[in-house]
C-alpha positions as CSV (number, residue, x, y, z in Angstrom):
1,M,20.2,2.3,-187.4
2,K,17.2,3.1,-184.9
3,R,16.8,-0.8,-184.8
4,L,20.2,-0.8,-183.8
5,A,19.8,1.8,-181.2
6,L,16.9,0.4,-179.4
7,V,18.7,-3.0,-179.4
8,G,21.8,-1.7,-177.7
9,A,19.0,0.4,-175.3
10,V,17.5,-3.1,-174.1
11,V,21.0,-4.7,-174.0
12,V,21.5,-1.8,-171.3
13,L,18.5,-2.1,-169.6
14,L,19.0,-5.4,-169.0
15,A,22.6,-5.2,-168.0
16,L,21.5,-2.2,-165.5
17,A,18.4,-5.1,-164.4
18,G,20.4,-8.3,-164.0
19,F,23.5,-5.9,-162.0
20,F,20.5,-4.9,-159.3
21,G,19.0,-7.4,-159.4
22,L,21.9,-10.0,-158.5
23,R,22.7,-8.1,-155.1
24,A,21.6,-9.8,-152.1
25,A,19.2,-9.4,-149.7
26,T,20.6,-8.3,-146.3
27,S,18.9,-9.7,-143.1
28,V,20.3,-8.2,-139.8
29,T,18.6,-7.7,-136.3
30,A,18.4,-4.2,-134.6
31,E,18.8,-4.7,-131.3
32,G,16.8,-2.0,-128.7
33,V,13.5,-2.4,-130.1
34,G,10.8,-4.8,-129.1
35,P,11.9,-8.2,-126.6
36,G,13.9,-10.0,-129.2
37,G,15.0,-7.2,-132.0
38,V,13.6,-6.1,-135.1
39,T,14.7,-8.4,-138.1
40,V,15.5,-5.9,-140.7
41,E,15.1,-7.3,-144.3
42,C,16.5,-4.9,-146.9
43,S,15.9,-6.0,-150.4
44,G,18.9,-6.2,-153.1
45,W,17.3,-2.9,-154.8
46,T,18.3,-0.5,-151.8
47,G,21.3,-1.5,-152.1
48,A,22.1,-0.6,-148.8
49,G,24.5,-3.7,-148.0
50,D,26.0,-3.7,-144.6
51,R,23.9,-0.4,-144.1
52,C,21.0,-2.1,-143.4
53,G,21.0,-2.3,-140.2
54,A,21.9,1.3,-139.2
55,W,19.4,1.9,-141.9
56,G,16.6,-0.2,-140.4
57,E,17.3,1.1,-137.0
58,E,16.9,5.2,-138.2
59,V,13.1,3.8,-139.6
60,L,12.2,2.6,-136.0
61,A,13.4,4.9,-134.2
62,D,11.0,7.3,-135.9
63,G,8.6,5.0,-133.7
64,A,5.3,3.8,-135.1
65,P,4.4,5.3,-138.2
66,S,0.1,4.7,-137.3
67,N,-1.8,4.7,-134.1
68,T,-3.1,1.3,-134.8
69,F,0.1,-0.3,-133.7
70,E,3.2,0.2,-130.9
71,I,6.7,0.2,-132.2
72,E,7.1,-2.6,-129.7
73,D,5.8,-5.0,-131.4
74,V,6.8,-5.0,-134.7
75,V,8.9,-8.1,-136.1
76,R,10.2,-7.8,-138.9
77,L,10.9,-4.4,-141.0
78,R,11.6,-5.0,-144.4
79,L,12.7,-2.1,-146.7
80,D,12.8,-1.8,-150.6
81,R,13.0,0.2,-153.6
82,S,10.5,-0.6,-156.6
83,A,11.1,0.8,-160.2
84,L,14.3,-1.7,-160.0
85,G,16.2,0.1,-158.3
86,F,16.0,3.9,-159.8
87,A,13.3,5.1,-157.2
88,E,13.4,8.2,-155.7
89,S,11.8,6.6,-152.8
90,C,11.9,3.6,-151.0
91,E,9.2,0.9,-148.9
92,A,9.4,0.1,-145.6
93,E,6.8,-3.0,-144.8
94,Y,6.2,-3.6,-140.9
95,F,5.2,-6.9,-139.6
96,L,3.8,-7.1,-136.0
97,S,4.1,-10.1,-133.7
98,R,0.3,-11.3,-133.8
99,Y,1.0,-11.7,-137.6
100,P,4.2,-11.8,-138.6
101,D,3.6,-13.4,-142.1
102,E,1.1,-10.2,-142.7
103,V,2.4,-6.6,-144.0
104,A,0.2,-4.5,-141.2
105,W,1.3,-1.5,-142.0
106,T,3.9,0.5,-145.7
107,E,4.9,3.8,-146.0
108,D,7.1,5.6,-148.3
109,V,10.5,6.3,-146.3
110,A,14.1,7.7,-147.2
111,C,16.2,5.4,-148.6
112,A,19.4,4.9,-147.2
113,G,22.2,7.1,-147.7
114,G,20.0,9.7,-149.2
């Protein structure tokens, strides 16, 4: 009986992971920050979907999270949620124009919708 319960729990966890993992990532351009706008990427784990752009603009509206760069230097913002989408907070990764493929700063942010 314990084995059956364990197998059932594993199946449920795999189904949930598959559901959350199969959600598509979203990428939009947030205008009004930087010369060409900022590309905002929301992973499927966030569940942001259509709210991705608005969420990214909210994060960017708070300004630069560090004194090491200006918000106008940001060209890409990646928003993600760890722990298979069940974590309470989300993570924002800032990419700057001078190093567009390297994360310049990471911070915890409130997740979209709460």
